[in-house]
N, C-alpha and C positions, 0 to 999 in steps of 0.2 A: 743893236744886236751884237752880242759878244762873239768873238772869234771862236769857232768850234775847235780850233787847234790849241788845245790846252793839255797840260801835263797832269794827268789824273791816274798815275800809276798806283799809288796807295791812298785809299780813301778810308780813313780810320773813324770808326764809331766811338763816340764818347757820351756816356749818360748825361743828359742835360741837367740833372738835379744834383750831380756829384761834383762839387766845386774842387775837391782835391784831385780828382781824375782830370778835370778840365785844366787845372793849373799844370799838372804833369804833362798833359798833351802838348803844351807850348814848347816842350823840349823834345818832342818826337821827331822822327824822320819822315813822317807822312807828307805827301803832297797836299792833301786836303783833309780837313777835319769835318766830321759829320756830327753835329750836336743832335743827339737823339731825343725825341719827345715820345717815341712809341714804345717798343717792347721793353727796353731797359729801364724805363721810368715807371716804377711801381712802388706803392699802390697809386691809384689814380689821383689821390690828393696831392701827389708830388708834381703833377702836370703844371699847375700854376707856378709853383716854386721854380721848376725847370725853365719855364718861359722867361721869368725875370732874370735868372742866372745867365741864361744864354745871351739875352739882349745886352746885359752889362759886360759879360766876358768878351763878346764879339767886338766890342769897341776898344778893348785893351790893345795897345800897340804891339804887345808881344805876340799877338796872333796875326799881325799884318802880313807875315810871310807865307801864310797859308791861304788856300782857297777855303772858304767857309760855307758849309751847307747845313741845312736843318732837315732831319727826317720828320715829316709831319705825321700826326695820327691819321688813321684811315679817314677817308672823305665822308663816310657815313656816320662817324662818331660825333658826339656833342663837343669834342675838343677841337675839331678841325678849324672852324671859323676863327676862333680866338687864337689858335696857333698862328695862322697866317696874319691876322691883324696885328698881333703883338710882335712877331718875329721880323716883320718888315720894318720895324723901328730899329732893328739892330744893324750892325755892319755885316750883312749876310750877302753872299754871292748868289745863292739859289736854294732850291728846295728839292728834296727827294719825296716823290709821291708814292707812298706805300700802297702795295696791292693795286696797282693801276690795272684795271680790267678792260676799259674801253676808251676810245678817243674822247668821249664826253667827259670822262674823269679829268683828263688833261685840260680840255677846253674850259671846264668849270674853273679850275685853278688859274688858268691863263687869264680868263675874264676878270676874276677877282683881283689878280695882281695888277692888271691894267687899270682897273678902277682905283686901286690904292695909289699907283704911280701918278695918275692924273690928279687925284685929290691932294697928294702931298708934293706935287710939282717936281716929281722925279723924272729922270729920263725914261722913256718907254723901253721896256725890255731890260730894265735894270736887273731884274731877278731871272735867273735861268731855272729850268726844270729838268730833273732826271727821273723818268718813270722807272719804278722797280717792277719787273715782270716776274711774278711769283705765284701765278695761278694758271690753271688750264685755260681759262677764258682770256687771260692776257696773251698767252702764246697764240691762241686762235686769232686774236685781233692785233697782233704785233705790228703789222705794216701800217694799219690805220693809226695806231698809237704813235708810231715813229714820225708820221707826217702831220700830226694833229696840232702842233704849235711850233712857231719859230723860236720859242724859248728853249726848246729841247737841245741839249748839248751832248747827251749820252743816253744809252739804254743800259740798264743794269739788270742782271739776272739774280733771282733769289731762289736758291735750290731747295732749302729745307721746307719752306712754305709750299713750294710747287709740289714736292713729293707728297706732302701731307694732303694737299688739295686733290691730287689724282688718286689718293688712297694707295700709293705705291710703297715701296720699301727702299730706303736710302742705303745703297750698297757702295761703300767707299772703295772696295777692291775693283769692281768692274765699272762703276758709274753708269750702268745701263739705264737706271731710272731717270737720269737727267741728261742722257747723251743727246737726244733730239733737241730739246729746247736750248741746251748749252751750245750746240752748234748753230742753231738758228739765230740766236740773238746777235752775234757779231756779223752774220751775213746781212741781216736787215739793217743793223746800225751802219755798216760800211756802205751799204747801198745808198744811204741818205747822208753820208759824210758826217756821221756821228761817232763818238767814242763808244767803245763797248767795255762794260765793267763786269768782271766775272764774279760768280758767287763766292761768298766767304768760305774759308776753310775752318770749320768749327773746332777741330782738334788743335787748339792754339799752341800746345806745347810740343807738337809733332812737327818739327821743322823739316824733317826729311819728307814726310807726307805732303807738307805744304809746297816744297820745291817740285815734287812730282805733279801736284795740282796746277802749279803755276806754269810749268813747262808745257803741259797739255793746253792750258788756257792760251798761251802765246801761240802755239801751233794753230789753234782754232781762230785766232785773229783778235783776241782781247788785248786791250792796251792798259788795263788796270784791274784792281780787285778790291772788294770790300774787305777791310781789315778789322779784326775784332780785338787784337792785342798789340801793344807797341812792339813787342819782340818780333812780330811778323813783318814790320815795315822794311827792314833792311833787305830781307830776302825778296820781298815783292818788288822793291825798287830795282834790285839787281837784275831780276829776270825780265822785267819790262823795260830795261834799258838796252840799247844796242851794244854789242861787244865792241872792243877796239877793232877787231878784225872786220866786223860788219861795217863799221864806219869807214875804215881805210879802203875796204873793197868798194864801197859805194862811191867814194871820191875817185877811185881809179876807174870804175865803170863809167862815170860821167866824163872823165877825160877821154876814154876810149870811144864813147858815143860821139863826142864832138869831133874826134878824128874820123869816125865813120861818116858823119854828115859832110865833112870837108871833102871826102872822096865820093860823095853822093851814094852812100849805102845806108838805107834806113835800118836794115838789119844786117849785121856782119859778125864775122869771127875775126877778132884782132888779137894778136899775141895769144892765141889759143883760147880766147874767151868769147862766148856768144853775147853780143851786145844788141839789144833791141828795146823798143818802147816799154814792155812790161818790166824789164829789169831796171830801166831808168826811173820809172815811177816809184818803184820800191826804194831805189837808191836815194831819190829826193826825199822820200818820207823818212828814211833813216837819218839823213843829214839834218832835216828839220827837227826831228825828235832830239837829236844830240844837242842842237842849239837851245832847245827848250830846257833840257837838263842842265846845261851850263848856266843858263839864266837863273834856274832854280837854285843852283849852288851859290851863286852870287847873292841872291835874295836872303838865303839862310845866313851867309857870312857877314852881311852888312848889319 
């Protein structure tokens, strides 16, 4: 089982049939690449081409510094089975399960992956799963979905399909149509020690709007976001990284907490600062995230 403590700030979609865009993605600042087999691969005749390109590209060493995922076609389509059978031959870390509606959707993919791993003599749980919650039914079933497989490392929210499914109106000024599910996804994800991936911001050239979207996502508890264009990656990584002040304050809070324990005070105000277990948990999380980011920088530079 893979460690759920992973750096998934920017998860960038790349059309699986477009070799030019895949090549350019190797120079992106994304933490993870999502080779897409679903919406961006049209017409359907390109699905087979995309599978072959993704398998070959994923084995190229230039992509070794990325976490690599594949967004599968929907589970009910005629493409799904071959998607899984072929893409597990590539150097892939995991799969995004489009329009995950029930726990049975995840369990079906989990069982299929287990059979493939056994048949190919791979380590069990080689491949991870990220359900995409983008329907009314997925939000109703979110907790069951979150605990349906040990392969799950994150829960992702899909806003545009969700709004379409509820027959709502996507209001970018107030975000009322997505406010409830957008708040719920990180709550459930964190309850089960999973990462939470925020909905994509579809106005790819509006970087000011993107930053507002990200700031709200961070407040809600998200740790990453679906990325649609390379120009979004830098802003996404910045917002979902602790600031220097957050890091240094965390180090200081841990020092103060150790001092509080030394004088037998579990909760204390030392040097004008309230120091207790909730703040220490947050401080440890921030420090661990900074360590992951520093490791990521080294991977890119090597």
